[in-house]
C-alpha positions as CSV (number, residue, x, y, z in Angstrom):
1,X,-14.1,-80.8,-99.6
2,X,-14.7,-84.5,-98.5
3,X,-16.3,-86.6,-101.0
4,X,-19.4,-88.6,-99.8
5,X,-20.5,-92.0,-101.1
6,X,-23.5,-94.2,-101.1
7,X,-23.2,-97.6,-100.6
8,X,-25.3,-99.0,-103.6
9,X,-23.7,-100.3,-106.7
10,X,-25.7,-101.9,-109.4
11,X,-23.9,-105.4,-110.6
12,X,-25.2,-108.0,-112.6
13,X,-28.6,-109.8,-111.4
14,X,-28.4,-112.2,-108.7
15,X,-31.4,-114.4,-108.6
16,X,-32.4,-116.7,-105.6
17,X,-33.0,-119.5,-108.1
18,X,-31.5,-121.1,-110.8
19,X,-32.4,-119.9,-114.5
20,X,-35.6,-121.5,-116.0
21,X,-35.2,-124.7,-117.9
22,X,-37.2,-126.1,-120.6
23,X,-40.4,-127.8,-119.5
24,X,-40.8,-129.4,-122.7
25,X,-40.4,-132.9,-121.3
26,X,-41.8,-132.3,-118.0
27,X,-44.1,-134.7,-116.5
28,X,-45.6,-131.9,-114.9
29,X,-45.2,-128.4,-114.5
30,X,-45.1,-126.1,-111.5
31,X,-45.5,-122.1,-111.2
32,X,-42.9,-120.5,-109.1
33,X,-42.0,-117.3,-108.3
34,X,-38.2,-116.2,-108.4
35,X,-36.9,-113.1,-106.1
36,X,-34.6,-111.3,-108.3
37,X,-32.3,-109.0,-106.2
38,X,-29.8,-106.6,-108.0
39,X,-27.0,-104.4,-106.4
40,X,-25.3,-104.8,-103.1
41,X,-26.6,-102.3,-100.7
42,X,-25.5,-101.6,-97.5
43,X,-27.5,-98.7,-96.8
44,X,-25.4,-96.2,-95.6
45,X,-23.8,-92.9,-97.1
46,X,-20.0,-92.4,-96.2
47,X,-17.1,-90.3,-96.1
48,X,-13.5,-90.6,-95.0
49,X,-13.1,-91.4,-91.5
50,X,-11.0,-89.3,-88.9
51,X,-7.3,-88.6,-90.5
52,X,-8.8,-89.7,-94.1
53,X,-8.6,-93.2,-93.2
54,X,-11.5,-95.8,-92.8
55,X,-15.1,-94.9,-93.5
56,X,-17.3,-92.9,-91.5
57,X,-20.9,-93.1,-91.7
58,X,-22.7,-89.9,-92.2
59,X,-26.5,-91.2,-93.2
60,X,-28.4,-94.4,-92.5
61,X,-31.6,-95.3,-94.8
62,X,-34.2,-97.0,-93.4
63,X,-35.2,-100.6,-93.6
64,X,-31.4,-101.7,-94.8
65,X,-29.1,-103.9,-93.7
66,X,-27.2,-101.0,-92.0
67,X,-30.3,-100.2,-90.1
68,X,-31.0,-103.5,-89.2
69,X,-27.5,-104.1,-87.8
70,X,-27.9,-101.1,-85.7
71,X,-25.2,-98.6,-87.3
72,X,-25.6,-94.8,-86.8
73,X,-24.3,-91.7,-87.9
74,X,-20.8,-91.3,-86.6
75,X,-20.0,-94.9,-86.8
76,X,-16.4,-95.5,-88.4
77,X,-16.1,-98.9,-90.2
78,X,-12.5,-99.8,-90.1
79,X,-12.7,-103.9,-91.5
80,X,-14.6,-106.0,-93.6
81,X,-14.0,-109.8,-93.3
82,X,-10.6,-108.8,-91.5
83,X,-9.6,-106.6,-94.5
84,X,-8.6,-103.0,-93.4
85,X,-10.9,-100.4,-94.8
86,X,-8.5,-97.9,-96.3
87,X,-10.9,-95.0,-97.0
88,X,-14.6,-94.6,-98.4
89,X,-13.7,-95.6,-101.9
90,X,-12.0,-98.8,-100.8
91,X,-15.1,-99.7,-98.5
92,X,-17.5,-99.0,-101.8
93,X,-15.2,-101.5,-103.7
94,X,-15.5,-103.9,-101.2
95,X,-19.0,-104.4,-100.7
96,X,-19.4,-104.0,-104.5
97,X,-17.6,-107.1,-105.0
98,X,-20.2,-109.0,-103.0
99,X,-23.6,-110.1,-103.9
100,X,-27.1,-109.4,-102.3
101,X,-27.5,-112.0,-99.6
102,X,-23.9,-112.2,-98.8
103,X,-22.9,-112.2,-95.0
104,X,-19.8,-110.4,-94.2
105,X,-18.1,-109.6,-90.7
106,X,-18.1,-105.6,-90.4
107,X,-15.5,-104.0,-87.7
108,X,-16.7,-100.6,-86.5
109,X,-16.2,-98.1,-83.7
110,X,-19.3,-96.7,-81.9
111,X,-18.4,-94.2,-79.2
112,X,-14.9,-95.2,-79.0
113,X,-15.9,-99.0,-78.7
114,X,-15.0,-101.1,-81.4
115,X,-17.3,-104.5,-82.3
116,X,-17.5,-106.7,-85.0
117,X,-21.0,-107.7,-86.3
118,X,-22.2,-110.2,-89.1
119,X,-24.3,-108.4,-91.5
120,X,-26.3,-109.7,-94.5
121,X,-25.8,-107.3,-97.4
122,X,-29.4,-106.0,-98.9
123,X,-30.2,-105.4,-102.4
124,X,-30.7,-102.1,-104.1
125,X,-33.5,-103.3,-106.1
126,X,-35.8,-106.3,-105.8
127,X,-38.2,-107.8,-108.3
128,X,-40.5,-110.9,-109.2
129,X,-40.7,-113.2,-111.8
130,X,-43.3,-115.7,-112.2
131,X,-42.4,-118.9,-114.6
132,X,-43.1,-122.3,-115.0
133,X,-40.8,-125.1,-114.3
134,X,-40.7,-128.9,-114.1
135,X,-42.1,-129.9,-110.7
136,X,-39.0,-132.0,-110.3
137,X,-37.0,-128.6,-110.1
138,X,-39.0,-127.8,-107.1
139,X,-38.3,-130.9,-105.3
140,X,-34.7,-130.6,-106.1
141,X,-35.0,-127.1,-103.8
142,X,-34.0,-124.7,-106.6
143,X,-37.0,-123.0,-105.1
144,X,-39.7,-124.3,-103.3
145,X,-43.3,-123.1,-103.2
146,X,-45.5,-126.2,-102.1
147,X,-43.2,-126.6,-98.9
148,X,-44.1,-123.4,-97.5
149,X,-47.5,-123.1,-95.7
150,X,-49.0,-119.7,-94.6
151,X,-52.0,-119.6,-92.6
152,X,-54.5,-117.9,-92.7
153,X,-54.1,-116.9,-96.3
154,X,-55.7,-114.2,-96.8
155,X,-55.0,-112.6,-93.0
156,X,-55.7,-109.5,-91.5
157,X,-53.1,-109.1,-88.8
158,X,-51.2,-112.4,-88.0
159,X,-49.7,-115.4,-90.0
160,X,-48.4,-118.7,-89.0
161,X,-45.7,-120.1,-91.0
162,X,-44.4,-123.5,-91.4
163,X,-42.4,-125.7,-94.0
164,X,-43.0,-129.2,-94.7
165,X,-39.4,-130.0,-94.8
166,X,-36.9,-129.4,-92.5
167,X,-34.9,-125.8,-92.9
168,X,-31.6,-126.1,-90.5
169,X,-29.5,-123.2,-89.1
170,X,-30.0,-119.7,-89.6
171,X,-33.2,-118.9,-91.2
172,X,-34.3,-115.6,-92.6
173,X,-37.9,-114.5,-93.0
174,X,-38.5,-111.8,-95.4
175,X,-41.9,-110.3,-96.7
176,X,-41.5,-108.0,-99.9
177,X,-44.4,-105.9,-101.4
178,X,-44.9,-106.1,-105.0
179,X,-42.8,-103.3,-105.6
180,X,-39.9,-105.4,-104.5
181,X,-39.4,-103.4,-101.3
182,X,-38.7,-105.6,-98.1
183,X,-41.3,-104.7,-95.6
184,X,-40.3,-107.2,-92.8
185,X,-37.3,-109.0,-92.0
186,X,-36.3,-111.3,-89.3
187,X,-33.6,-114.1,-88.6
188,X,-33.7,-117.1,-86.1
189,X,-31.9,-120.3,-85.5
190,X,-34.0,-123.2,-86.5
191,X,-34.1,-127.2,-86.3
192,X,-36.6,-129.4,-88.2
193,X,-39.5,-127.9,-89.8
194,X,-40.1,-124.1,-89.4
195,X,-43.0,-123.0,-87.3
196,X,-43.1,-119.5,-86.7
197,X,-45.7,-116.6,-86.3
198,X,-45.6,-113.0,-87.6
199,X,-47.5,-109.8,-86.9
200,X,-48.5,-108.2,-90.1
201,X,-50.9,-105.7,-88.8
202,X,-48.9,-102.9,-89.7
203,X,-49.0,-104.0,-93.5
204,X,-51.8,-102.3,-95.7
205,X,-54.0,-104.7,-97.6
206,X,-52.8,-106.1,-100.6
207,X,-50.6,-108.8,-102.2
208,X,-47.1,-109.7,-100.8
209,X,-44.4,-112.2,-101.1
210,X,-43.1,-114.4,-98.1
211,X,-39.4,-115.7,-98.4
212,X,-38.0,-118.2,-96.3
213,X,-34.1,-118.9,-96.8
214,X,-31.5,-120.5,-95.3
215,X,-27.9,-121.3,-96.8
216,X,-29.4,-124.2,-98.8
217,X,-32.9,-123.5,-99.4
218,X,-35.3,-120.7,-100.6
219,X,-39.2,-121.2,-99.8
220,X,-41.3,-118.5,-101.5
221,X,-45.3,-118.0,-101.4
222,X,-47.6,-115.3,-102.0
223,X,-49.3,-113.8,-99.0
224,X,-52.9,-111.8,-99.3
225,X,-53.8,-109.2,-96.8
226,X,-57.5,-108.5,-96.3
227,X,-58.4,-104.8,-94.8
C-alpha cells in the first residue's frame, strides 16, 4: 500500500517581527499587531512518484502556496532548490526544514513537461498578537503600522494601499481574517512607495489584517469592511 503524506509540519513559531522589548524606558509607546506563522505548509497531499521515486501530488488544498503556484493532481515534484526529491518522505523533510515565508525553487513535471517555479511556503496556522512596543522600534522597521495607509477604511468594495516609505523589490500583499486564514494574496515588483488598489468586494463585513512585506520590511494595519 502506498503511504500518503500531507505537507504541513508543525515547527517552532516563526514571527515576522522580533520579540517584544521592555517599554519601561520608552519615550513613547506604540501598539502593533504581530503576525505569527506556525508550521511550513506547501498545501499538497503526496505519494511516491512513478517507480517509487520523487513525490506525486494527489490533492491540492485551496488557498495554499500549491494552489497559488498552479500545482494540480498528478504533478510530480522532482527537485527543491536543486536537491533531488528521493520520495515522499524526503519531500516532507525538505519542506519541514523551512519556515513559513521562505522561498524555494520547485522543479516538477506536468503532463510530461518539466518546469521550475519559485514558491513562497505558506503557514499551517496564522495568528495575531497585539502588543505595545517603543515607537522607536517601529521606526527601525521591526514592524511598521504608521507607514501603511489604507483608504477608505472602513470600506465596502475597494481599498487603496499606500506606504509612506519606499518598499523595494518583490512586494506581497496579504489579507487575513481574524481566524488567521489568508483570504487574499498578490505579489508585484515595486520601486519607491507602494500604491496599489485591491478589490475586496468578495469579503464579508468585519475586521481584517492587511500585511505588506518585502525582504526587509513588514507593514501591518487593520482593515474594516462594512456591509
